[in-house]
VOPASE-849196 format. One record per atom (N, C-alpha, C): atom name; x, y negated, z. Coordinates in steps of 0.2 Angstrom, whole numbers. Atoms other than C-alpha are relative to their C-alpha. Layout:
% VOPASE-849196
   atomo       X       Y       Z
      CA       X       Y       Z
...
END
This chain:
% VOPASE-849196
   atomo       X       Y       Z
       N       1       5      -5
      CA     263      65     149
       C      -8      -3      -1
       N       6       3       0
      CA     246      57     154
       C       1      -7      -1
       N       0       7       0
      CA     241      39     152
       C       2      -3       6
       N      -2       2      -6
      CA     243      36     170
       C       7       1       2
       N      -7      -1      -1
      CA     260      43     171
       C       4      -5      -5
       N      -3       5       4
      CA     265      32     156
       C       0      -7       3
       N       1       6      -3
      CA     258      17     164
       C       5      -1       6
       N      -4       1      -7
      CA     267      20     181
       C       8       1      -2
       N      -7      -1       1
      CA     284      24     172
       C       4      -6       1
       N      -4       6      -2
      CA     298      13     178
       C       2      -4      -6
       N      -1       4       6
      CA     302       8     160
       C      -5      -5      -2
       N       6       4       2
      CA     285       2     156
       C      -2      -5       6
       N       1       5      -5
      CA     283      -7     173
       C       5      -5       0
       N      -5       5       0
      CA     299     -16     171
       C      -1      -4      -6
       N       2       4       6
      CA     294     -21     153
       C      -6      -5       2
       N       6       5      -2
      CA     277     -28     160
       C       3      -5       4
       N      -3       5      -5
      CA     287     -37     174
       C       3      -6      -4
       N      -4       5       4
      CA     299     -45     161
       C      -4      -4      -5
       N       4       4       5
      CA     286     -50     148
       C      -5      -4       3
       N       6       4      -3
      CA     272     -56     159
       C       2      -4       7
       N      -2       4      -5
      CA     282     -64     173
       C      -4       0       7
       N       4      -2      -6
      CA     271     -56     187
       C      -7      -4       0
       N       6       3       1
      CA     256     -65     180
       C      -5       6       0
       N       5      -5       0
      CA     239     -55     181
       C      -1       3      -7
       N       1      -4       6
      CA     237     -42     167
       C      -6       4       0
       N       5      -5       0
      CA     224     -31     161
       C       1       5      -6
       N      -1      -5       5
      CA     223     -15     150
       C      -6       1      -4
       N       5      -1       5
      CA     212     -14     135
       C       0       7      -3
       N       0      -7       4
      CA     207       4     129
       C      -3       0      -6
       N       3      -1       6
      CA     205       6     111
       C      -1       7      -2
       N       2      -7       1
      CA     199      22     102
       C       6       5       0
       N      -6      -5       0
      CA     217      29     101
       C       7      -4       2
       N      -6       3      -3
      CA     229      17     110
       C      -2      -5       6
       N       2       5      -6
      CA     230       5     125
       C       4      -6      -1
       N      -4       6       1
      CA     235     -13     125
       C       0      -3       7
       N      -2       4      -6
      CA     243     -22     140
       C       1      -7      -1
       N       0       8       2
      CA     240     -41     140
       C      -1      -4       6
       N       2       5      -5
      CA     239     -56     151
       C      -8      -1       0
       N       7       1      -1
      CA     222     -58     158
       C      -2      -7      -3
       N       1       6       4
      CA     223     -76     152
       C       5      -2      -4
       N      -5       1       5
      CA     232     -78     136
       C       1      -7      -2
       N       0       7       3
      CA     239     -94     128
       C      -4       0      -6
       N       4       1       6
      CA     230    -101     113
       C       5       0      -6
       N      -5       0       6
      CA     246    -101     102
       C       4       6      -2
       N      -4      -6       1
      CA     256     -86     105
       C      -1       5       5
       N       2      -5      -5
      CA     251     -70     113
       C       5       6      -1
       N      -4      -6       0
      CA     262     -55     118
       C      -4       5       3
       N       3      -6      -3
      CA     255     -38     121
       C       4       6      -1
       N      -3      -6       0
      CA     262     -21     125
       C      -5       5      -3
       N       4      -5       3
      CA     255      -7     114
       C       2       7       2
       N      -2      -7      -2
      CA     255      11     121
       C      -4       4      -5
       N       2      -4       5
      CA     253      23     107
       C       0       8       3
       N       0      -7      -2
      CA     248      41     113
       C       3       4      -6
       N      -2      -4       5
      CA     254      56     103
       C      -5       0      -6
       N       4       0       6
      CA     247      54      85
       C      -6      -5       1
       N       4       6      -1
      CA     238      38      91
       C       0      -5      -5
       N       0       5       6
      CA     234      23      80
       C      -3      -6       3
       N       2       7      -3
      CA     230       4      83
       C      -7      -2      -3
       N       7       2       3
      CA     214       3      71
       C      -5       4       4
       N       6      -4      -3
      CA     197      11      75
       C       0       7      -2
       N      -1      -7       2
      CA     201      27      66
       C       7       0      -4
       N      -7      -1       3
      CA     217      34      58
       C       0      -2      -8
       N       1       1       7
      CA     210      31      40
       C      -3      -7      -1
       N       3       7       0
      CA     205      13      43
       C       6      -5       1
       N      -5       5      -2
      CA     214      -4      44
       C      -5      -6       2
       N       4       6      -3
      CA     207     -19      55
       C       3      -6      -3
       N      -2       7       2
      CA     207     -37      49
       C       3      -4       6
       N      -3       4      -5
      CA     217     -50      58
       C       0      -7      -2
       N       0       7       2
      CA     211     -67      53
       C       2      -5       6
       N      -2       5      -5
      CA     215     -74      70
       C       8      -1       0
       N      -7       1      -1
      CA     234     -72      67
       C       3      -3      -6
       N      -4       3       5
      CA     245     -83      57
       C       6       5      -3
       N      -5      -6       1
      CA     259     -70      58
       C       1       3       7
       N      -1      -4      -6
      CA     263     -56      70
       C       5       5      -1
       N      -6      -4       1
      CA     278     -46      73
       C       0       6       6
       N       0      -5      -4
      CA     280     -29      81
       C       7       3       1
       N      -7      -4      -2
      CA     296     -21      90
       C      -2       6       3
       N       1      -7      -3
      CA     296      -2      93
       C       5       1       5
       N      -5      -1      -5
      CA     304       0     109
       C       3       7       0
       N      -2      -7       0
      CA     304      19     108
       C      -5       4       3
       N       4      -5      -3
      CA     297      34     116
       C       1       1       8
       N      -1      -1      -7
      CA     294      38     134
       C       0       7       1
       N      -1      -7      -1
      CA     301      54     140
       C       2       1       8
       N      -1      -1      -7
      CA     301      61     158
       C       7       1       1
       N      -7       0      -2
      CA     318      59     167
       C       5      -4      -4
       N      -5       5       4
      CA     325      47     154
       C       0      -7       3
       N      -1       6      -3
      CA     332      31     160
       C      -1      -6      -5
       N       1       5       5
      CA     329      22     144
       C      -5       2      -5
       N       4      -2       5
      CA     317      22     129
       C       4       5      -5
       N      -3      -5       5
      CA     321      37     117
       C       0      -3      -7
       N       0       3       7
      CA     327      31     100
       C      -1       5      -5
       N       2      -5       5
      CA     318      42      89
       C      -1      -3      -7
       N       1       2       7
      CA     318      41      70
       C      -7       2      -3
       N       6      -1       4
      CA     303      40      58
       C      -6       2       4
       N       5      -1      -5
      CA     290      39      72
       C      -7      -4      -1
       N       6       4       1
      CA     278      26      66
       C      -2      -1      -7
       N       2       2       7
      CA     268      24      50
       C      -3      -7       0
       N       3       7       1
      CA     264       6      45
       C      -4       0      -6
       N       4       0       6
      CA     249       5      33
       C      -3      -7       0
       N       2       7       0
      CA     245     -12      27
       C      -3      -2      -7
       N       2       3       6
      CA     236     -23      14
       C       5      -4      -3
       N      -5       4       3
      CA     246     -32       1
       C      -2      -8       1
       N       2       7      -1
      CA     235     -48       3
       C      -7       1       4
       N       6       0      -4
      CA     218     -53      10
       C      -6       3      -4
       N       6      -2       4
      CA     207     -48      -5
       C       0       7      -1
       N       0      -7       0
      CA     204     -30      -1
       C      -7       2       1
       N       7      -2      -2
      CA     187     -22      -2
       C      -1       3       7
       N       1      -2      -7
      CA     179     -19      15
       C      -6       5       0
       N       5      -5       0
      CA     167      -6      21
       C      -7      -3       0
       N       7       3       1
      CA     148      -8      18
       C      -2      -4       5
       N       3       4      -5
      CA     143     -14      35
       C       4      -2       5
       N      -5       2      -4
      CA     159     -19      43
       C       5      -4      -3
       N      -6       4       3
      CA     174     -31      41
       C       6       4      -1
       N      -6      -4       0
      CA     186     -16      41
       C       1       3      -7
       N      -2      -2       6
      CA     195      -8      27
       C       1       8       0
       N      -2      -7       0
      CA     196      11      23
       C       6       1      -4
       N      -6      -1       3
      CA     213      16      18
       C       0       4      -7
       N       0      -4       6
      CA     216      22       0
       C       7      -2      -3
       N      -7       1       2
      CA     235      24      -3
       C       1       0      -8
       N      -1       0       8
      CA     232      26     -22
       C      -2      -7      -3
       N       2       7       2
      CA     226       8     -23
       C       6      -5       1
       N      -6       5       0
      CA     238      -6     -27
       C      -1      -5       5
       N       0       5      -5
      CA     231     -16     -13
       C       3       2       6
       N      -3      -2      -6
      CA     240      -6       0
       C       7       2      -1
       N      -7      -1      -1
      CA     257      -3       6
       C       1       5       6
       N      -1      -5      -6
      CA     265      10      18
       C       8       0       1
       N      -7      -1      -2
      CA     282      12      27
       C       0       3       6
       N      -1      -4      -6
      CA     289      23      40
       C       5      -4       4
       N      -4       3      -4
      CA     297      15      55
       C       3       4       6
       N      -3      -4      -6
      CA     309      21      69
       C       1      -5       6
       N      -1       3      -7
      CA     313      16      87
       C       5      -6      -1
       N      -4       6       0
      CA     321      -2      89
       C      -1      -4      -7
       N       1       4       6
      CA     314      -7      72
       C      -5      -6       2
       N       4       6      -1
      CA     307     -25      72
       C      -3      -2      -7
       N       3       1       6
      CA     295     -30      58
       C      -6      -4       0
       N       6       4       0
      CA     281     -42      53
       C      -6       4      -2
       N       6      -4       2
      CA     264     -33      53
       C      -5      -5      -3
       N       4       5       4
      CA     255     -49      47
       C       5      -6      -2
       N      -5       5       3
      CA     264     -62      36
       C      -5      -6      -2
       N       3       6       2
      CA     259     -80      32
       C      -3       1      -8
       N       2      -1       7
      CA     257     -74      13
       C      -7       4       0
       N       6      -4       0
      CA     242     -63      19
       C       2       8       0
       N      -2      -7       0
      CA     252     -46      18
       C      -1       2       7
       N       2      -2      -7
      CA     246     -36      33
       C      -6      -3       3
       N       6       2      -3
      CA     230     -45      35
       C      -4       5       3
       N       3      -6      -3
      CA     223     -28      37
       C       6       5       1
       N      -5      -5      -1
      CA     234     -15      45
       C      -2       5       5
       N       0      -6      -5
      CA     236       1      55
       C       7       2       2
       N      -6      -4      -2
      CA     250       8      65
       C      -1       7       3
       N       2      -7      -2
      CA     250      27      67
       C       7       3       3
       N      -5      -4      -3
      CA     261      37      79
       C       1       7      -3
       N      -1      -6       4
      CA     268      51      69
       C       3       6       5
       N      -4      -4      -4
      CA     277      59      84
       C      -5       4       6
       N       4      -3      -5
      CA     271      70      99
       C       2      -3       7
       N      -2       4      -6
      CA     278      57     111
       C      -5      -6       1
       N       3       6      -1
      CA     270      42     119
       C       5      -6      -2
       N      -4       6       3
      CA     277      26     110
       C      -2      -6       3
       N       1       6      -3
      CA     279       9     117
       C       3      -5      -5
       N      -1       5       5
      CA     278      -6     105
       C      -1      -7       4
       N       2       7      -3
      CA     278     -25     109
       C      -2      -4      -6
       N       2       5       5
      CA     268     -37      99
       C       0      -7       1
       N       0       7       0
      CA     270     -55      96
       C      -4      -3      -5
       N       5       2       5
      CA     256     -64      88
       C      -1      -7       0
       N       1       7       1
      CA     255     -82      82
       C      -7      -1      -2
       N       7       1       1
      CA     237     -88      82
       C      -1      -6      -4
       N       3       5       4
      CA     227     -98      70
       C      -4      -5       5
       N       4       4      -5
      CA     219    -113      79
       C      -7       1      -1
       N       7      -1       0
      CA     201    -110      83
       C      -4      -5       3
       N       5       5      -3
      CA     186    -121      87
       C      -1       3       7
       N       2      -2      -7
      CA     183    -120     106
       C      -7       0       1
       N       7      -1      -1
      CA     166    -113     111
       C      -1       1       7
       N       2      -1      -7
      CA     158    -113     128
       C      -7       2       0
       N       7      -3       0
      CA     142    -105     134
       C      -5      -6       0
       N       5       6      -1
      CA     134    -122     138
       C      -1      -3      -7
       N       1       2       7
      CA     137    -127     120
       C      -4       4      -4
       N       4      -5       4
      CA     129    -111     113
       C      -7      -1       2
       N       7      -1      -2
      CA     113    -112     123
       C      -3      -7       1
       N       3       6      -2
      CA     110    -131     125
       C      -6      -2      -4
       N       6       2       4
      CA      97    -132     111
       C      -4       7       0
       N       4      -6       0
      CA      91    -114     114
       C      -7       0       4
       N       6       0      -4
      CA      73    -112     119
       C       1       4       7
       N      -1      -2      -7
      CA      72    -108     138
       C      -1       8       1
       N       1      -7      -1
      CA      65     -91     136
       C       5       5      -3
       N      -6      -4       3
      CA      80     -85     126
       C       7      -1       3
       N      -7       2      -3
      CA      94     -93     136
       C       3       6       4
       N      -3      -5      -4
      CA      96     -79     148
       C       3       6      -4
       N      -2      -5       4
      CA      98     -66     134
       C       7      -2      -4
       N      -5       3       4
      CA     110     -77     124
       C       6       0       5
       N      -5       1      -5
      CA     120     -80     140
       C       3       7       1
       N      -2      -7      -2
      CA     121     -61     144
       C       4       3      -6
       N      -3      -3       6
      CA     126     -57     126
       C       8      -3      -1
       N      -7       3       0
      CA     141     -70     126
       C       5       3       5
       N      -4      -2      -6
      CA     147     -64     143
       C       2       7      -2
       N      -1      -7       1
      CA     146     -46     138
       C       5       2      -6
       N      -5      -1       6
      CA     155     -48     121
       C       7      -1       3
       N      -6       2      -2
      CA     169     -56     130
       C       3       6       5
       N      -2      -5      -4
      CA     169     -42     143
       C       2       7      -3
       N       0      -6       3
      CA     166     -27     132
       C       2       1      -7
       N      -2       0       7
      CA     169     -32     114
       C      -5       5      -4
       N       4      -5       4
      CA     163     -18     102
       C      -3       6       3
       N       3      -5      -4
      CA     159      -6     116
       C      -7      -2       2
       N       7       2      -2
      CA     143     -16     119
       C      -5       4      -4
       N       5      -4       4
      CA     134      -7     105
       C      -2       7       3
       N       1      -6      -3
      CA     136       9     114
       C      -3      -1       8
       N       1       0      -7
      CA     135       3     132
       C      -6      -5       2
       N       6       4      -2
      CA     120     -10     131
       C      -5       0      -6
       N       4       0       6
      CA     108      -5     117
       C      -6      -4       1
       N       6       4      -1
      CA      94     -14     126
       C       1      -7      -1
       N      -2       7       1
      CA     103     -30     126
       C       0      -2      -8
       N      -1       1       7
      CA     107     -28     107
       C      -7      -1      -3
       N       7       0       3
      CA      88     -24     103
       C      -3      -7       2
       N       4       7      -2
      CA      82     -40     113
       C       3      -5      -4
       N      -3       6       4
      CA      94     -51     103
       C      -3       1      -7
       N       3      -1       7
      CA      88     -43      86
       C      -7      -2       0
       N       7       1       0
      CA      70     -47      91
       C      -1      -8       0
       N       0       7       0
      CA      74     -66      93
       C      -1      -3      -7
       N       1       3       7
      CA      69     -77      78
       C       6      -2      -3
       N      -6       1       4
      CA      82     -78      65
       C       3      -7       0
       N      -2       7       0
      CA      82     -97      65
       C       4      -2       6
       N      -3       1      -6
      CA      88     -96      83
       C       7       4       0
       N      -6      -4      -1
      CA     100     -82      83
       C       6      -1      -5
       N      -6       1       4
      CA     110     -84      67
       C       4      -6       1
       N      -4       6      -1
      CA     116    -102      70
       C       4       1       6
       N      -4      -2      -6
      CA     121     -96      88
       C       6       5      -1
       N      -5      -5       1
      CA     130     -81      82
       C       6      -2      -5
       N      -5       3       5
      CA     139     -91      68
       C       5      -3       5
       N      -4       4      -5
      CA     146    -102      82
       C       4       5       4
       N      -4      -5      -4
      CA     151     -86      92
       C       5       3      -4
       N      -5      -3       3
      CA     162     -80      78
       C       7      -4       2
       N      -6       4      -2
      CA     175     -93      85
       C       2       3       7
       N      -2      -3      -7
      CA     176     -82     101
       C       7       3      -1
       N      -7      -2       0
      CA     194     -77     105
       C       1       7       0
       N      -2      -7       1
      CA     201     -60     100
       C       5       2       5
       N      -5      -2      -5
      CA     209     -52     115
       C       1       8       0
       N      -1      -7       1
      CA     210     -34     108
       C      -6       4       1
       N       6      -4      -1
      CA     192     -29     111
       C      -5      -1      -7
       N       3       1       6
      CA     187     -34      93
       C      -7      -4       1
       N       6       4      -1
      CA     175     -48      99
       C      -3      -3      -6
       N       3       3       6
      CA     173     -58      83
       C      -3       6      -5
       N       3      -5       4
      CA     170     -41      74
       C      -7       2       3
       N       7      -2      -3
      CA     156     -37      86
       C      -5      -5      -2
       N       5       5       2
      CA     148     -54      82
       C      -2       1      -7
       N       1      -2       7
      CA     150     -50      64
       C      -5       5      -1
       N       5      -5       0
      CA     141     -34      66
       C      -7      -2       2
       N       6       3      -2
      CA     127     -43      75
       C      -4      -4      -5
       N       3       4       6
      CA     125     -56      61
       C      -2       4      -6
       N       2      -5       6
      CA     124     -42      48
       C      -6       3       1
       N       6      -3      -1
      CA     111     -33      57
       C      -6      -5       0
       N       6       5       0
      CA     100     -48      60
       C      -1      -3      -7
       N       0       3       7
      CA     104     -55      43
       C      -4       4      -5
       N       3      -5       5
      CA      97     -40      34
       C      -8       0       1
       N       7       1      -1
      CA      80     -44      42
       C      -3      -6      -5
       N       1       6       4
      CA      80     -60      31
       C       6      -2      -3
       N      -6       2       3
      CA      95     -61      20
       C       0      -6      -3
       N       0       7       3
      CA      90     -76      10
       C       1      -6       5
       N      -1       5      -5
      CA      88     -86      26
       C       7       0       3
       N      -7      -1      -3
      CA     104     -79      34
       C       5      -3      -5
       N      -5       2       5
      CA     114     -83      18
       C       0      -8       0
       N       1       7       0
      CA     108    -101      19
       C       4      -3       6
       N      -3       2      -6
      CA     114    -103      37
       C       8       1      -1
       N      -7      -1       1
      CA     131     -95      32
       C       3      -4      -5
       N      -3       5       5
      CA     134    -106      17
       C       1      -7       3
       N      -1       6      -3
      CA     131    -121      27
       C       6       0       5
       N      -5      -1      -4
      CA     143    -114      40
       C       7      -1      -4
       N      -6       0       4
      CA     156    -112      26
       C       2      -7      -2
       N      -1       7       3
      CA     153    -130      19
       C       3      -4       6
       N      -2       4      -6
      CA     155    -137      37
       C       5       2       4
       N      -5      -3      -4
      CA     169    -126      43
       C      -2       1       7
       N       2      -1      -7
      CA     159    -120      58
       C       3       6       3
       N      -2      -6      -2
      CA     167    -103      59
       C       6       2      -4
       N      -5      -3       4
      CA     182     -93      53
       C      -2       2      -7
       N       2      -1       7
      CA     181     -93      34
       C      -1       8      -2
       N       0      -7       2
      CA     185     -74      32
       C      -6       3       2
       N       7      -4      -2
      CA     170     -68      42
       C      -6      -3      -3
       N       6       3       3
      CA     158     -80      35
       C       0       2      -8
       N       0      -2       7
      CA     163     -76      17
       C      -2       8      -1
       N       2      -7       1
      CA     162     -57      20
       C      -7       1       2
       N       7      -1      -2
      CA     145     -59      28
       C      -4      -2      -6
       N       4       2       6
      CA     139     -69      13
       C       0       5      -5
       N      -1      -5       5
      CA     146     -56       1
       C      -5       6       2
       N       3      -6      -2
      CA     138     -41      11
       C      -8      -2       0
       N       7       2       0
      CA     121     -50      13
       C      -3      -1      -7
       N       2       1       7
      CA     120     -55      -5
       C      -1       7      -4
       N       1      -7       3
      CA     122     -37     -10
       C      -6       3       2
       N       6      -3      -3
      CA     108     -32       2
       C      -6      -3      -3
       N       6       4       2
      CA      97     -46      -4
       C      -2       2      -8
       N       1      -2       7
      CA     100     -41     -23
       C      -4       7       0
       N       3      -7       0
      CA      95     -23     -18
       C      -7       0       1
       N       7       1      -2
      CA      79     -29     -10
       C      -4      -2      -6
       N       4       3       6
      CA      74     -39     -25
       C      -1       5      -5
       N       1      -5       5
      CA      78     -25     -37
       C      -5       5       1
       N       5      -5      -2
      CA      67     -13     -27
       C      -7      -3      -1
       N       7       3       1
      CA      53     -25     -27
       C      -2      -1      -7
       N       2       1       8
      CA      54     -27     -46
       C      -2       6      -3
       N       1      -7       3
      CA      52      -8     -48
       C      -8       1       0
END
């Protein structure tokens, strides 16, 4: 079955109607799955439908786990598989692999807030799930903070996610640019709007904009980008996009960037997970520069 056939399937259409009560929805395409969500989501509890193609996965790659600092806890129900001519979801066994971190203290990749899977490491857990299974993918204890769901079958699978969100600071465009020099305001505005629209696809789709942001003085960009870490996560990896930008810009002057990030941590200006990870990565980069200069 194709994606369009799955989306038009009466079971999926009925599920969309029942979950979203005829409100406006949108589809987010990830590297190996599709998310169906409300165009305007609540700030406390979000519900999303996950369409997993054959051997698809919810992270950026099959051997990776994404962070979920926006979630207090999150639960997934596997509705089952979509098969042509079937009047209900097919109840197949052992169709989804759930790979997760035991807690939050898991080593991340060099230039990203993502985690590479290593099942021999005690920080990871894995379990195999079947249709109709209901389970927490993120727990208040920190288990599942990083996770990936992988379709083990040759069928399209339908899952429903319920995610209880952490409270976040509200950010607006006006708040971001009110003290920005006039000559930079347009680019900051374009960046904020495009991160909300495209998320991490921005790096491939508008390299000119990224380049223009990286040319702005670090004393202007880093404080603004730190505030942007509070952007809502809607399935497009918006905060991770900001994270990558801070890392790129911060490497131009890690000592200065770290000072801004440490102040943000002290004053609770952005989600602690992202700020701490950025400090950790930039400190490593800074130490490398210092050691090379001493040779």
